[in-house]
Phi, psi and omega in degrees: 000128180295151178295146178293134179271141177237126180286136177214172179238137175232151177249122180242152174294152184301320180292325178292317178297320178298321179294319177297314180300322179296319178297318178295315180297328178286348179090007180282348174216149182287330185195173174301316180301314180300314180300310182296320179301311180293322180295318179292317177300318179296317180296318178295318178298315179297321179294317178296320180295319179297320178295318178294317178300319179296320179294316178293326179296318178296316181297322182295330181281336181265113187303315181296313179297320180298312180299318179295319180294317180294319178299319181284322187251351176076204186299325181300316180293319180299317177298317180296319179296328180277342186302312181300321180289324177297317180295320180295322181294325182279348181279000000 
């Protein structure tokens, strides 16, 4: 079941609204509402992911926490703990 929609008002700069309208006209979003809904969901997802990445980065630096996490989660957790450092090396 889709989430209940609640009407609200937002104020956007004219250039930002024009850019949203262009995306809608190109067919990449069904409407302004659709675009904003997806953009906000993406931003929230990115924020949650950044918080999780920060927590794993801290855990990766602490040997005891790292060992406990790998023991509990196995190889998948070990790969995830190594991912931020791998990305930094390639940058």
